[in-house]
C-alpha positions, 0 to 999 in steps of 0.5 A: 544546495547544501553547503555543509557536510552534514547538510549534504548527508541529510540531503542524501538520506532524504532522497533515499528515504523518498525513493523507499517511501515512493516504492512502498506507496506504489506497492500499496496501490498495486496490492489494492489494484490486484484485489480490485482486478480479482473482484472485477473478474467475478470469482468471489473465492479468488477475490477473497484469497487475493485479499487475504494475500494483499492484506498483510502488504497493506498493514505492513506499509501502514505500520511503517507509517508510509500511509496513515493507518486509517487510509489502510483500514479504509482501503481494506474495508472498501475491498471487503465490502466489495467482495461481500457484495459480489453475487 
């Protein structure tokens, strides 16, 4: 456990940051899940609309460096590809 005041404060800050990052990471996963759910429903227009709504969420989380920008880009590409391949 931290002994100095500085170390105790750092531990508090780290815990707050960890919780914030976990929440944002969860929001990213939820955004991807929502688009996948729309794709599974089979309505291409609804899936496209849902993707456009969630795209900014994915980008915003990547901009904050919660996840790597390439992970966000890869996720978006896979979702777009899935939407385009719908009948």
